N, C-alpha and C positions, 0 to 999 in steps of 0.2 A: 601666226600672222607674218605676212611678207611686206616688208618696208618697200615703198616706190619713192625713188627720188626722181623729180621732174623740175621743171622751170616755171611755167606759166599756170595759173589756176585753170584755164582753158586745158591743158593737157591733164590736170589733175582730176577734173570733171570727167573726162573721156575715160581716165584710167580707173576710176573709183569702182570697187566692188566688194563682195564679201572675202573675207580673208585676207584683205589689202588694208595697208595704212599709207595713204599717198601723200607725200609732203611736196609742196611747190617751193623751191628756193628763191624765186625771184631776182636771180642775180646776185644773191648775196651769200657766198660760200660758207662763211663764219656762221650764220644763222642757221643755214642747211645742215651744217657738220653737227652744230649743237642740238638740233632737233632730230637729227638721227641718232646721235649718241643717246639721247634720253630715251629713245624708244627701242633701242637695240637688244636691251635685255629680254631674253625669251623670244625674239624674233626667230623665223625659220630661214630667212635670208634677206638680201638686199639686192634690188634691181634697179638699175637707171634706166628709165624709159621716157621717151617723148620725141620731140624733134631735134634736127642737129644740121649744121652746116656740113656740107660735102668737102672733103680734101681730095679724093680721088678723081681724077678728071671723066672718068665714065659712069658716075653716078648722077641719077636725075631726081628732081623732085618727088617724093612719093616712094622712091626706092628704100628698101630696109638694109640696115648694118647691125649685125650682132658681132658683140665683141669677143675675141679670144683672149684680149687682155686690154686693159685700161692704163693709159699713159698719163702719168701724174710727175710732171717735170722730166727728170731723169729715170724715175722709178717706173717699172714695168710691172704692173699688178694683175696677175693672172684671173681671168674669170672662171668660174665653175665649169668644167669641161661638158657634164652631163647635162646640166642646165641649158648651156648654149647649144648642145646637140638638140635637144627637144625645141629650143625655139626656131634654130635653122629648119627644122623639119616642118614647122607648122607655118612659118611666116613666108609668103610668096616670095621667091626669087632673091632671098636674102643673102646678103654677102658676110664672109666670116673675115675678122680682121681685127687690127687695133683700132681703138677709139681714145681719141685724146682729151682730156678733160683741162679747163683752163678756167682761171678766174675772169678773165676779161674776153668780151665777145672778139670773135674773129671775123670782121666785117668786110675787109678789103681783099678782092680776088687776089692780088699779089702777096699778101700775107698769108692766104690760105694755100697757094700754090707752093710757098716757101716752106709752110710746116709740113705739107705732104713730102716734100723732098727731104725734109730734115728728120723727119719721125717715121714715114711710111704708114702713118695712120690714114684709115679712110674717112673719117668724120670728126668732129669737134664739136664740143658741147660744154656747157658750164656747170654740170651736176655730177657726171661720171666719176671724176677723179675724186670728189668729196664722198661719193657712195662707196668707192673702192677702197679709200683710207679708212672709213668707218668699219666696212666688212672685215678688213686685215685686222683692225684693233680689237674686235669683238670675235673673231674667228668664225665668220659666217660666211655662207656661199654667196657668191657675186655674182651677177649677171647684169647685161646691158644691151638693149634692144634699141634702135633709134631710126626714125623715119626721116629722110632728107627733106629740107625744106628748101634749101639754096645751093646751086651747083658752085662748083669751086671758081667757074669763071664770073659769078656774080659778086659785085660790090654791093653791099646794103646801102640804100640811100639815108642820109643823115635822120630823116623822120622815122626810119624803123629801127633805129639804133637807140631812140629813146622812149620807146613805146612800152616799156615793163617796169612797174613799181616794184618796191621792195617786197611785197607781200604776193607777187605774180600775176596781180590783175594788170590789165591795160591802161596806160595813162593818155588816154585819148587829147586831153587839153595840151599835153607835151609834142604829142605827134602834130596837132594842128598849128601849135607855134613855130614848130621846125618847117612845116610846109608853108607857113606864110611867110616865114624868113628867105625860104628859097623855092617858089613855086614850080620852078622848072622840074624839081625832081619828081613830080607829080606822077608821070608815066612809069619810072622806076619803082615808085612806090605802089603803084596798081599791080605791077607785075611782081612785085614781092609779095604782095598779099594773096595773090593768085597761086602763086607757088607754094606759099605756106598752106593754103588751103588743101592741096594735094597732100601735103604732108599730113595735115590733122585728119583728112579722110582716111589715109593708110594708117594712122594710128587707131582711128576708131574701129576700122576693119580687123586690124591686127590684134587688137584688145578683145573681140569677139572670136577670133581664131583660136586664140591662146586659152579662153576661159578662166574660170575661177583660179585664183593665185598664180596666174601667169607661167604656169608650168612649174612653178618652184618646187624645192623640196618638201615633200609631204607625203601623204597616203599615197600609195602607187608608184613611189620613187624608190630606188636603192638607196637607202640612208646610209647603208654601210659603205657605200662607194664615195661619199663626200669627202671624207678626209684626203682621199687619193686624189679627187678631182682638184682639190685646192692647193696640192703640192705644186 
């Protein structure tokens, strides 16, 4: 069984498949970490997969980023090199580099640009650092593949920042309340939704290209190489 860490229930539905256990964090890192820890015993590996915000200026909605390492604060947690290579070979025009994980959403364009300058990370999400910590703690292979939903120059409108419940479902009433409080954000909200759709479509296509177990360790892979890849 491969554990899959993601954020939204919509991402979880896209990624569900045989040999996978998908856990939606819903923006609650402590709950996600506890759920991954509880299921890590006997797992074949952990992958963080879903949508992410771009930090690199040349990334666009729908582009793929595959992590060579996940950044968790000052810690740089390496991904399994063989798994990352398989993901890069299968995902269209995927970029390899660091992915930054954070407990808080990076919603402002200025903040995303500053994070890129400070860390060199290509993208940011709210689950990868949690997956990386659990993988390290349990000695499991780690992978991370993320489809970009918002470019670095995009600031997310307030209504888009309140749209996720703790279980990963969409909180439409909260979005509508935020929109009623500031109606002028509607064009930005529509644009954000359209760009997110490009990321969801890329995620759907990518899942199909990767196939069962998301190319994770298992039959047909060189299991003897895994300890070296994790070094």
